[in-house]
C-alpha positions in Angstrom: 92.6 7.2 -77.6 95.4 7.2 -74.1 96.7 4.6 -72.9 95.6 2.7 -69.6 97.9 4.3 -66.5 99.5 2.2 -64.1 101.0 2.0 -60.9 103.4 -1.1 -59.8 104.0 -2.4 -56.4 105.8 -5.2 -56.5 109.4 -5.5 -53.3 110.6 -7.9 -56.2 112.8 -5.5 -58.1 113.2 -9.2 -61.1 109.3 -9.6 -60.8 108.8 -5.6 -60.6 110.7 -4.7 -63.7 109.1 -8.5 -65.3 105.5 -6.9 -64.8 106.6 -3.6 -66.6 108.0 -5.2 -69.9 105.0 -7.3 -70.0 102.1 -4.4 -69.9 104.3 -2.1 -71.8 104.4 -4.4 -74.3 100.8 -5.0 -73.9 100.1 -0.9 -74.2 99.5 0.1 -70.5 101.3 3.2 -69.3 103.4 2.8 -66.1 103.2 6.1 -64.3 104.4 5.0 -61.2 106.2 1.7 -59.6 107.5 0.5 -55.5 108.3 -2.3 -53.7 106.4 -0.6 -50.2 102.7 -0.3 -49.6 103.2 3.3 -48.2 104.5 4.6 -51.3 101.9 3.2 -53.4 99.6 5.1 -51.5 101.5 8.2 -52.4 102.3 7.5 -55.6 98.1 6.7 -56.7 97.3 10.0 -54.6 100.0 11.6 -56.6 99.5 10.2 -60.8 95.9 9.3 -60.5 96.2 6.4 -62.6 93.6 4.0 -63.4 94.4 0.9 -61.6 97.1 -0.1 -58.5 98.7 -3.4 -59.2 99.4 -4.4 -55.7 101.2 -7.8 -54.6 100.0 -8.7 -50.9 103.2 -9.1 -49.2 105.7 -6.1 -49.4 108.2 -4.1 -46.5 105.3 -2.1 -44.2 102.6 -1.3 -45.5 101.2 -4.1 -47.2 98.9 -4.3 -50.2 95.5 -4.8 -48.9 96.3 -2.1 -46.5 96.7 0.5 -50.2 94.2 -1.1 -51.1 91.8 -0.2 -48.5 93.1 3.2 -48.8 93.3 3.9 -52.2 89.6 2.2 -53.2 88.4 4.4 -49.7 89.5 7.5 -51.8 88.5 6.3 -55.0 91.7 7.2 -56.1 92.0 3.9 -58.8 90.7 0.2 -59.6 93.2 -2.3 -57.6 94.3 -5.5 -59.1 96.3 -7.2 -56.3 99.1 -9.9 -57.7 100.5 -12.1 -55.4 102.3 -15.6 -55.7 99.9 -16.6 -52.6 95.9 -18.3 -53.8 94.5 -19.2 -50.4 90.8 -18.9 -50.1 91.4 -16.7 -46.6 93.7 -13.9 -48.7 91.0 -14.3 -51.1 88.7 -12.7 -49.5 90.8 -9.8 -47.6 91.5 -8.5 -50.7 87.7 -9.0 -51.9 87.1 -7.2 -48.9 89.8 -4.4 -49.2 88.1 -3.3 -52.1 90.5 -5.0 -54.4 88.6 -5.5 -57.5 90.7 -8.7 -59.4 93.1 -11.1 -57.7 95.8 -12.6 -60.4 98.6 -15.1 -58.8 102.0 -15.6 -59.9 103.7 -16.7 -62.2 101.5 -14.6 -64.2 101.2 -13.6 -67.7 99.6 -11.2 -69.9 97.4 -13.3 -71.3 95.9 -13.1 -67.2 96.7 -9.5 -66.6 95.0 -7.7 -69.3 91.1 -9.2 -68.7 92.3 -8.4 -64.5 93.2 -4.9 -66.0 90.9 -4.2 -67.9 87.4 -6.0 -65.8 89.1 -4.0 -62.8 89.0 -0.6 -64.5 85.6 -0.8 -65.9 83.8 -1.9 -62.4 85.7 0.8 -60.5 84.4 3.5 -63.4 80.5 1.4 -61.9 81.2 1.9 -58.8 82.8 5.6 -58.8 79.4 6.4 -60.4 77.2 4.6 -58.0 79.2 6.5 -55.1 78.4 10.2 -56.5 75.2 9.2 -57.1 74.4 8.3 -54.0 76.4 11.7 -53.1 74.5 13.8 -55.2 71.2 12.2 -53.9 71.8 12.5 -49.9 72.9 16.0 -50.7 69.5 16.4 -52.5 68.2 14.9 -48.9 69.4 17.0 -46.9 69.0 20.1 -48.8 65.0 19.0 -49.1 65.1 18.3 -45.4 66.3 22.1 -44.6 64.0 23.4 -46.8 61.4 22.1 -45.6 62.0 22.8 -41.8 63.1 26.4 -42.6 59.9 26.8 -44.9 57.6 25.2 -41.1 59.6 28.1 -39.1 58.8 30.5 -42.0 55.0 29.7 -42.0 54.6 29.9 -37.8 56.7 32.1 -36.6 56.0 34.6 -39.7 52.8 34.1 -41.1 54.0 33.3 -44.3 52.1 30.5 -47.1 54.2 27.8 -47.5 54.4 29.1 -51.6 55.9 32.0 -50.2 58.3 30.8 -47.7 59.3 28.2 -50.6 60.2 31.5 -52.8 61.6 33.7 -50.3 64.5 31.3 -49.7 64.5 30.0 -53.6 64.7 34.0 -54.3 67.2 34.5 -51.6 69.5 32.4 -52.4 69.2 33.6 -56.1 70.0 36.8 -55.2 72.6 35.6 -52.6 74.7 33.3 -55.4 74.4 31.0 -52.9 72.2 27.6 -52.4 68.8 27.1 -50.6 70.3 24.9 -48.3 72.7 27.4 -46.9 69.5 29.9 -47.0 67.4 27.1 -45.6 70.4 27.3 -42.6 70.6 30.9 -41.5 66.8 31.1 -41.5 67.3 27.7 -38.7 70.0 30.4 -36.7 67.7 33.1 -37.2 70.0 35.0 -39.3 67.4 35.8 -41.8 64.3 36.8 -41.8 61.8 37.8 -44.7 
């Protein structure tokens, strides 16, 4: 079983070292660390960790901005680690896509559940997003095929079944998608 891979973004070197040691003792693998939010984004893009732990207040790009990018690109789960516990910051972290929020000073007993919860929730969110993308693609394909069938029926006198078979067999013989065949029919580049 592989260990959970983490990127750490904390601008205080001593806190980052303590965080690293605590997490390694808990069995986590630290694949990258930085004190800057922009570099954290690059490290997450490069190493594709399971979780990015981000401090809110960092020079340059802050942790909330980095969290938003990481989540929008579906790169990793985000845990915010900060000395600030104001409700407004917690809400901003939530809105940026953070899946857990830990207030400093921290200990392993707080970090481990936050990391594991964020990791599990992120997997669920990615699965839902992929399912949504798949359903959206299926719907777009169906709409294009229906429009192409209608055009074949109107302009070429084919039945609905014959129109569908033409699209299907053309896609199979050309090793392309039915959506691509429908687009060619609708553009007038393909006729029966």
